C-alpha positions in Angstrom: 10.8 -20.7 -15.4 8.0 -22.1 -13.4 9.8 -25.4 -12.6 9.7 -26.4 -8.9 13.4 -26.4 -8.7 13.7 -22.9 -10.1 10.9 -21.5 -7.9 12.6 -22.9 -4.8 15.9 -21.2 -5.8 13.8 -17.9 -5.9 12.3 -18.7 -2.5 15.9 -19.1 -1.1 16.9 -15.8 -2.8 13.8 -14.1 -1.3 14.7 -15.1 2.3 18.4 -14.1 1.8 17.2 -10.7 0.5 18.8 -11.2 -3.1 15.6 -11.6 -5.1 14.6 -9.1 -7.9 11.1 -7.6 -8.0 10.1 -9.5 -11.3 11.4 -12.8 -9.9 9.5 -12.2 -6.6 6.3 -11.6 -8.6 6.9 -14.9 -10.5 7.6 -16.7 -7.2 4.4 -15.5 -5.6 2.3 -16.3 -8.6 3.6 -19.8 -8.7 3.3 -20.5 -5.0 -0.4 -19.3 -5.0 -1.3 -22.4 -6.9 1.5 -24.9 -6.0 1.1 -26.7 -2.6 4.5 -28.2 -2.6 6.3 -24.9 -3.3 4.0 -23.1 -0.9 4.9 -25.6 1.9 8.6 -25.1 1.0 8.1 -21.3 1.4 6.3 -21.8 4.8 9.2 -24.0 6.1 11.6 -21.1 5.2 9.1 -18.6 6.9 9.0 -20.6 10.1 12.9 -20.9 10.2 13.1 -17.2 9.6 11.0 -16.3 12.6 13.0 -18.7 14.8 16.4 -17.4 13.6 17.2 -13.8 14.7 20.1 -13.7 12.2 17.8 -14.1 9.2 16.6 -11.1 7.2 13.3 -9.7 8.7 10.1 -9.8 6.7 9.8 -6.1 6.2 13.3 -6.0 4.9 12.6 -9.0 2.6 9.5 -7.4 1.2 11.2 -4.0 0.7 14.1 -5.6 -1.2 11.8 -7.7 -3.3 10.0 -4.4 -4.3 13.2 -2.5 -4.8 12.5 -0.2 -1.8 15.8 -0.9 0.0 18.2 -1.9 -2.8 17.0 0.2 -5.7 14.8 2.9 -4.3 15.4 5.2 -7.3 13.5 2.8 -9.6 10.3 4.4 -8.3 8.9 7.4 -10.2 8.6 10.5 -8.2 5.7 12.9 -8.9 3.7 15.8 -7.6 0.1 16.5 -7.4 -0.2 17.3 -11.1 2.7 15.0 -12.2 1.9 11.6 -10.5 1.6 8.6 -12.7 -0.5 5.8 -11.4 1.2 2.5 -10.9 0.3 0.1 -13.6 1.4 -3.1 -11.9 0.8 -4.7 -8.5 3.3 -7.1 -7.1 1.3 -9.8 -5.4 3.2 -10.9 -2.2 2.9 -14.3 -0.5 -0.8 -15.3 0.0 -0.5 -16.1 3.6 1.7 -13.3 4.8 0.5 -11.1 7.5 2.3 -7.9 8.5 3.3 -7.5 12.1 2.2 -4.6 14.2 2.5 -1.2 12.6 3.9 1.8 14.3 0.4 3.1 14.6 -2.9 1.5 13.5 -5.2 2.9 10.9 -8.7 3.6 12.3 -11.3 1.7 10.3 -14.6 3.3 9.3 -17.3 1.0 7.8 -18.8 -2.4 7.9 -17.0 -5.0 10.0 -19.1 -7.9 8.8 -16.1 -9.3 6.9 -12.4 -9.2 7.8 -11.3 -5.6 7.4 -8.8 -4.3 4.8 -5.5 -3.0 6.0 -3.0 -0.3 4.7 0.6 0.1 5.4 2.5 3.3 4.5 6.1 3.4 3.6 8.3 6.6 3.6 11.2 7.0 1.3 13.4 9.8 2.4 15.8 12.0 0.4 18.6 9.6 0.7 16.5 6.8 -0.9 16.1 4.9 2.4 12.7 3.4 3.0 10.8 2.4 6.3 7.4 1.8 7.5 6.1 5.3 8.4 5.7 6.0 12.1 3.7 9.0 13.4 6.0 11.7 11.9 6.9 12.1 8.2 9.0 14.7 6.5 7.4 17.0 3.9 10.1 15.9 1.3 9.2 12.2 1.8 7.9 10.0 -0.9 5.2 7.7 0.2 4.5 4.2 -0.9 1.6 1.9 0.0 0.8 -1.8 0.7 -2.7 -3.2 1.5 -4.7 -6.3 2.1 -8.1 -6.7 0.7 -9.7 -9.9 2.3 -13.3 -8.5 1.6 -12.6 -8.4 -2.1 -13.3 -4.7 -2.6 -12.6 -4.2 -6.4 -11.6 -0.5 -6.1 -9.1 1.5 -4.0 -8.4 5.3 -3.6 -5.6 6.7 -1.4 -5.3 10.4 -0.7 -4.2 12.8 1.9 -6.1 15.6 3.7 -4.2 18.4 5.7 -5.5 20.6 8.4 -6.5 23.2 5.9 -8.7 20.7 4.0 -6.3 20.5 1.1 -6.4 17.1 -0.7 -3.6 15.4 -2.4 -4.0 12.3 -4.5 -1.7 9.3 -4.4 -3.9 6.7 -6.2 -5.3 7.3 -8.6 -3.0 9.9 -10.1 -4.7 13.2 -11.0 -2.4 14.5 -13.8 -5.0 16.6 -15.7 -6.9 19.3 -13.6 -9.8 19.0 -16.1 -10.1 15.3 -15.7 -11.9 13.2 -13.2 -10.0 9.9 -12.7 -11.6 6.9 -11.1 -10.4 4.6 -8.4 -7.7 2.0 -9.3 -8.8 -1.6 -9.7 -7.4 -4.0 -7.0 -7.6 -7.7 -6.5 -9.1 -9.6 -3.5 -6.5 -10.9 -1.4 -5.9 -11.5 2.4 -2.1 -11.2 1.7 -0.1 -7.9 1.5 0.0 -6.3 -1.9 2.3 -3.4 -2.9 1.5 -0.4 -5.0 4.9 -0.2 -6.8 5.4 3.6 -6.9 6.7 5.9 -4.3 5.0 9.4 -4.7 5.9 12.8 -3.4 3.4 15.6 -2.9 3.9 19.3 -2.2 2.7 19.2 1.4 2.1 22.7 2.9 0.5 21.7 6.2 1.8 20.3 9.5 -0.8 17.5 9.7 -1.7 14.9 7.1 -4.5 12.4 7.3 -3.9 9.5 4.9 -7.2 8.0 3.8 -7.6 4.6 2.0 -11.1 4.2 0.5 -11.9 0.6 -0.6 -15.2 0.6 -2.5 -17.6 -1.7 -4.5 -18.2 0.9 -7.2 -15.6 2.9 -9.2 -15.8 6.2 -7.5 -14.3 9.4 -9.1 -12.0 11.8 -7.5 -14.3 14.8 -7.8 -17.2 13.0 -6.1 -14.8 11.9 -3.3 -13.5 15.4 -2.8 -17.0 16.7 -2.5 -17.9 14.0 0.1 -14.6 14.8 2.1 -15.4 18.5 2.1 -19.0 17.8 3.2 -17.9 15.5 6.0 -15.4 18.1 7.1 -17.8 20.9 7.2 -20.4 18.8 9.0 -17.8 17.1 11.3 -18.9 13.6 10.0 -17.0 10.5 9.3 -16.0 10.2 5.6 -17.8 6.9 5.2 -21.1 8.7 5.9 -20.9 10.1 2.5 -21.2 6.8 0.8 -23.8 4.1 0.6 -23.5 1.8 3.7 -21.8 -1.5 2.9 -20.3 -0.3 -0.4 -17.2 1.6 1.1 -14.6 0.8 3.7 -12.5 3.7 4.9 -9.2 3.6 6.7 -7.7 6.7 8.2 -4.4 7.5 9.9 -3.0 10.9 11.0 0.7 12.0 10.6 2.7 14.9 11.8 4.5 16.5 8.9 7.9 18.1 9.7 9.2 20.7 7.2 
């Protein structure tokens, strides 16, 4: 379907909020290498920013991923039942998210443009929004990231005030296993991990940590580094070789 005319119809559907996730992926893959279609997208993007009646960018992205229109297409899982997302939807290469409700604190080298992480919460009704400072213990969480520095691996986990760790990516389905970080692509654009995951949160505080790395780290080694950093009141990044890891951290209050 990669004709210019067909892709431009998909662009129009994207900006009207009618595009399906598979079609959004096809659109973005095509636009990444097609200058005329990319320019067509950019013209629509400029018009959308000037027209307050046009669907906002967060709503467009959410609908393209199924977050708003078909939230139950996500798989829900617990700490021993989570299944890692097998696919990434590559969103528009020049897209930059607007200001988050609260910023992640970065830990690591700032020689290159830093990665970013966005957190979406999906409530019991299936409604999704960018997470603010407060989440519900029953919420599912979904994530989006940028990776301009080209880190090949990513891990996302939560740590509560008791030191308990819950894994979002990679999934840890077998207590006897030791899964490694998920592979991610280099991109200055926002990319979505297409799974909303619930965890059995038992604390009132949750620190979400995104660990971008040059090496394929494993969950057991990371948990040891987290515990060591907690006991010694050090930053998590101190547990990894300098320059090989970039850590983003953000604290949430958990309502029960």
